[in-house]
C-alpha positions in Angstrom: 0.0 0.0 0.0 1.3 3.5 -0.9 0.1 6.8 0.4 1.1 10.0 -1.5 0.2 13.6 -0.9 -2.0 15.3 -3.5 -1.9 18.9 -4.8 -5.0 19.8 -2.6 -4.0 20.6 0.9 -5.1 18.0 3.5 -5.7 15.2 1.0 -3.8 12.1 0.2 -4.0 9.4 -2.5 -3.9 5.8 -1.6 -2.7 3.1 -4.0 -3.5 -0.5 -3.1 -2.6 -3.8 -4.7 -4.3 -7.1 -4.7 -2.3 -8.4 -1.7 -3.6 -5.4 0.4 -7.2 -6.5 -0.2 -7.4 -9.1 2.6 -6.2 -6.6 5.1 -8.8 -4.0 4.0 -11.6 -6.6 3.9 -10.8 -7.7 7.5 -10.9 -4.0 8.6 -14.2 -3.4 6.9 -15.7 -6.5 8.6 -14.5 -5.5 12.0 -16.0 -2.0 11.5 -19.5 -3.3 10.9 -19.4 -6.1 13.5 -22.1 -5.5 16.2 -23.4 -7.6 19.1 -27.0 -7.0 18.0 -28.7 -9.6 16.0 -31.8 -7.8 14.8 -33.7 -9.6 12.1 -37.3 -8.5 12.5 -38.7 -5.2 13.8 -42.3 -4.9 14.7 -43.9 -1.4 14.3 -47.4 -1.0 15.6 -49.2 1.9 13.7 -52.5 3.7 14.0 -51.6 5.9 11.0 -51.1 9.0 13.1 -48.1 11.2 12.4 -46.6 10.0 15.7 -46.8 6.3 14.7 -45.3 7.2 11.3 -42.5 8.8 13.2 -41.8 5.4 14.9 -41.7 3.9 11.4 -39.2 6.6 10.4 -36.9 5.3 13.2 -37.5 1.6 12.2 -36.5 2.0 8.6 -32.8 3.0 9.2 -32.6 0.3 11.9 -33.8 -2.3 9.4 -31.3 -1.1 6.8 -28.4 -1.1 9.2 -29.0 -4.6 10.5 -30.4 -6.2 7.4 -33.8 -6.7 9.2 -37.3 -6.8 7.9 -40.2 -4.7 9.2 -43.6 -6.0 10.3 -46.2 -3.3 10.4 -49.2 -4.0 12.7 -52.6 -2.2 12.8 -54.9 -3.3 15.6 -58.7 -2.7 15.2 -60.1 -2.1 18.7 -62.9 -4.3 19.9 -64.8 -1.6 21.8 -67.3 -0.4 19.2 -69.6 2.6 19.9 -73.3 1.7 20.0 -75.3 3.4 17.3 -78.0 6.0 17.9 -80.6 3.2 17.5 -78.7 0.6 19.5 -77.9 -1.7 16.6 -74.5 -1.8 14.9 -73.5 -4.4 12.3 -70.2 -5.4 13.9 -69.2 -7.8 11.2 -69.7 -5.2 8.5 -67.8 -2.6 10.5 -64.9 -4.9 11.2 -64.7 -5.8 7.5 -64.6 -2.1 6.5 -62.0 -1.3 9.2 -59.9 -4.3 8.1 -60.0 -3.4 4.4 -59.2 0.2 5.2 -56.3 -0.8 7.5 -54.9 -3.2 4.9 -55.0 -0.5 2.2 -53.2 2.0 4.5 -50.6 -0.6 5.4 -49.9 -1.3 1.7 -49.5 2.5 1.1 -47.1 2.8 4.0 -45.1 -0.2 2.8 -44.9 1.2 -0.8 -44.4 4.9 -0.2 -42.5 5.1 3.1 -40.6 1.8 3.4 -40.0 1.1 -0.3 -38.5 -2.0 -1.9 -35.1 -2.0 -0.3 -36.3 -3.1 3.1 -38.4 -6.3 3.3 -41.7 -5.7 5.0 -45.1 -7.3 5.8 -48.4 -5.9 7.1 -50.8 -7.4 9.6 -54.2 -6.3 10.7 -55.6 -7.8 13.9 -58.8 -7.2 15.9 -58.6 -7.0 19.7 -56.9 -5.3 22.6 -53.9 -3.4 21.2 -51.4 -4.6 23.9 -52.4 -8.2 23.6 -52.3 -8.2 19.8 -48.9 -6.4 19.7 -47.3 -8.9 22.2 -48.9 -11.8 20.3 -47.7 -10.7 16.9 -44.2 -10.0 18.4 -44.1 -13.6 19.6 -45.5 -15.2 16.5 -43.3 -13.3 14.2 -40.2 -13.7 16.4 -39.7 -9.9 16.6 -36.3 -8.9 17.9 -37.3 -5.3 18.5 -40.6 -3.3 18.8 -40.5 0.3 17.8 -43.6 2.1 19.0 -44.7 5.6 19.5 -46.3 7.4 22.3 -48.2 10.7 21.9 -46.5 12.5 24.7 -49.7 13.9 26.0 -50.6 14.6 29.6 -53.9 14.1 31.5 -56.7 12.1 29.9 -55.0 11.7 26.5 -52.0 10.3 28.2 -54.1 7.8 30.1 -55.9 6.7 26.9 -52.9 6.8 24.4 -49.9 6.3 26.6 -51.2 3.3 28.5 -50.9 1.1 25.4 -47.2 1.9 25.0 -46.6 1.5 28.7 -48.2 -1.9 28.7 -46.4 -3.0 25.6 -43.1 -2.2 27.4 -44.3 -4.4 30.3 -45.6 -7.4 28.3 -43.5 -7.5 25.1 -41.4 -10.6 24.6 -38.5 -8.5 23.2 -36.9 -5.0 23.7 -39.0 -2.0 23.0 -37.9 1.4 21.7 -40.4 4.1 22.5 -40.4 7.1 20.2 -42.0 10.3 21.6 -43.8 12.9 19.5 -41.6 15.7 20.8 -38.1 14.6 21.8 -34.4 15.1 21.4 -34.0 13.9 17.8 -31.1 11.7 16.9 -32.6 10.7 13.6 -30.9 12.7 10.9 -31.9 13.2 7.3 -29.3 11.4 5.2 -30.2 13.3 2.0 -28.9 16.6 3.4 
């Protein structure tokens, strides 16, 4: 290997030969070695901006570790009773499921893209139970979930899901807050 100065100040030119390649390859492999074996990341979404922010965090994690992303949308089971007392629950679930599947497909196409493997799941039930169950069934190595960062009643209703996912998840959970110290940078800048 030869290193020579260039005409531009502070720059050098490096010449390598075939016999230098094993040394360079070994250095490159050591640089990317990590103790984390993340193969599948579960991202529960409700299609809010905050849950999309959690997906914004999941995509670079997936790229860095060569992992896939599993998106999960949970349809709640507590349906409001109609004005006249009758609600066609089967029809409502069908409509919510189809709408959820369509939105998951859009997220996978527009936000994740083709360079990160992904799958979408729609489940009906209690959010915490379904998130933990899908994490187990899909062998998720990490859950990246958002919390809305509200106080008072909204915190009780929205933050309780995230809090309980942290308690009952079968794997580590990264919680992304709506307003926080950002460590996610835009790589296109």
